[in-house]
Backbone as JSON, one array per atom type, in Angstrom:
{
  "sequence": "MASFVAEPGARMRNNSTERNIVCRVKNSFMTLSRHISVLLGALHSCSEVT",
  "N": [[1.38, 30.76, 22.28], [3.58, 29.13, 21.65], [2.37, 26.64, 21.35], [0.83, 27.17, 19.15], [2.78, 27.46, 17.22], [3.84, 24.91, 17.18], [1.8, 23.38, 16.2], [1.4, 23.41, 13.23], [3.69, 21.93, 12.46], [3.15, 19.42, 13.57], [0.92, 18.82, 12.1], [2.03, 18.64, 9.55], [3.65, 16.43, 9.95], [1.7, 14.53, 10.37], [0.56, 14.52, 7.84], [2.66, 13.44, 6.29], [2.82, 10.87, 7.39], [0.34, 9.88, 6.69], [0.64, 9.87, 3.93], [2.66, 7.98, 3.73], [1.27, 5.72, 4.62], [-0.61, 5.48, 2.59], [1.08, 4.95, 0.44], [2.13, 2.53, 1.31], [-0.16, 0.95, 1.32], [-0.77, 1.0, -1.39], [1.5, -0.32, -2.43], [1.22, -2.86, -1.21], [-1.17, -3.61, -2.37], [-0.39, -3.77, -5.05], [1.5, -5.89, -4.94], [-0.2, -7.85, -4.04], [-2.02, -8.1, -6.18], [-0.22, -9.01, -8.06], [0.52, -11.46, -6.97], [-1.96, -12.71, -7.12], [-2.36, -12.84, -9.89], [-0.26, -14.53, -10.55], [-1.05, -16.81, -9.15], [-3.44, -17.36, -10.49], [-2.43, -17.9, -13.03], [-0.98, -20.22, -12.43], [-3.06, -21.91, -11.65], [-4.42, -22.01, -14.04], [-2.57, -23.27, -15.73], [-2.42, -25.7, -14.39], [-5.04, -26.66, -14.71], [-4.99, -26.99, -17.41], [-3.24, -29.09, -17.7], [-4.53, -31.3, -16.51]],
  "CA": [[2.16, 31.02, 21.06], [4.42, 27.96, 21.36], [1.5, 25.57, 20.85], [0.42, 27.58, 17.81], [3.92, 27.2, 16.33], [4.05, 23.46, 17.11], [0.67, 22.71, 15.51], [1.65, 23.12, 11.8], [4.68, 20.87, 12.36], [2.45, 18.18, 13.84], [0.02, 18.56, 10.97], [2.88, 18.2, 8.45], [4.07, 15.07, 10.27], [0.52, 13.71, 10.12], [0.42, 14.42, 6.39], [3.67, 12.51, 5.77], [2.47, 9.51, 7.8], [-0.81, 9.49, 5.85], [1.18, 9.57, 2.61], [3.37, 6.71, 3.86], [0.26, 4.67, 4.71], [-1.18, 5.34, 1.25], [2.1, 4.28, -0.38], [2.22, 1.14, 1.77], [-1.37, 0.26, 0.84], [-0.62, 0.83, -2.84], [2.49, -1.36, -2.66], [0.65, -4.15, -0.84], [-2.18, -3.94, -3.39], [0.33, -4.19, -6.26], [2.05, -7.22, -4.71], [-1.34, -8.77, -3.93], [-2.51, -8.35, -7.53], [0.8, -9.81, -8.74], [0.37, -12.82, -6.44], [-3.22, -13.26, -7.64], [-2.15, -13.17, -11.3], [0.61, -15.72, -10.57], [-1.88, -17.95, -8.73], [-4.37, -17.66, -11.59], [-1.64, -18.53, -14.08], [-0.67, -21.58, -11.99], [-4.3, -22.68, -11.72], [-4.74, -22.21, -15.46], [-1.66, -24.29, -16.26], [-2.81, -26.97, -13.76], [-6.28, -27.13, -15.33], [-4.63, -27.42, -18.77], [-2.55, -30.38, -17.61], [-5.48, -32.37, -16.17]],
  "C": [[2.98, 29.79, 20.67], [3.56, 26.84, 20.77], [1.04, 25.89, 19.42], [1.53, 27.29, 16.8], [4.08, 25.69, 16.14], [2.97, 22.77, 16.28], [0.95, 22.43, 14.03], [2.65, 22.0, 11.6], [4.02, 19.51, 12.57], [1.55, 17.81, 12.67], [0.84, 18.05, 9.77], [3.32, 16.76, 8.69], [2.91, 14.12, 10.0], [0.36, 13.48, 8.63], [1.39, 13.4, 5.84], [3.32, 11.08, 6.16], [1.3, 9.01, 6.97], [-0.3, 9.1, 4.47], [1.91, 8.24, 2.64], [2.38, 5.56, 3.88], [-0.33, 4.41, 3.33], [-0.2, 4.59, 0.35], [2.19, 2.81, 0.0], [1.02, 0.34, 1.26], [-1.26, 0.0, -0.66], [0.35, -0.3, -3.14], [1.93, -2.73, -2.34], [-0.4, -4.58, -1.86], [-1.51, -4.43, -4.67], [0.87, -5.6, -6.08], [0.92, -8.24, -4.65], [-1.86, -9.11, -5.32], [-1.52, -9.22, -8.3], [0.68, -11.26, -8.29], [-0.88, -13.48, -7.03], [-3.04, -13.67, -9.1], [-1.28, -14.41, -11.42], [-0.2, -16.95, -10.2], [-2.84, -18.34, -9.85], [-3.64, -18.36, -12.72], [-1.33, -19.98, -13.72], [-1.92, -22.46, -12.08], [-4.64, -22.99, -13.16], [-3.86, -23.32, -16.05], [-2.02, -25.66, -15.66], [-4.06, -27.52, -14.43], [-6.0, -27.59, -16.77], [-4.01, -28.81, -18.74], [-3.56, -31.5, -17.38], [-6.43, -32.62, -17.32]]
}
């Protein structure tokens, strides 16, 4: 009975960690895309100068 009660709590904790991982991946993807756009802008300005 105790293990049956503890299981949903563990599953909920798993769900929250999965959500955290998804949020972290989204944030890293957003920052990565921002860095890429900045790098592309820098490359573009450099190619314009030369």
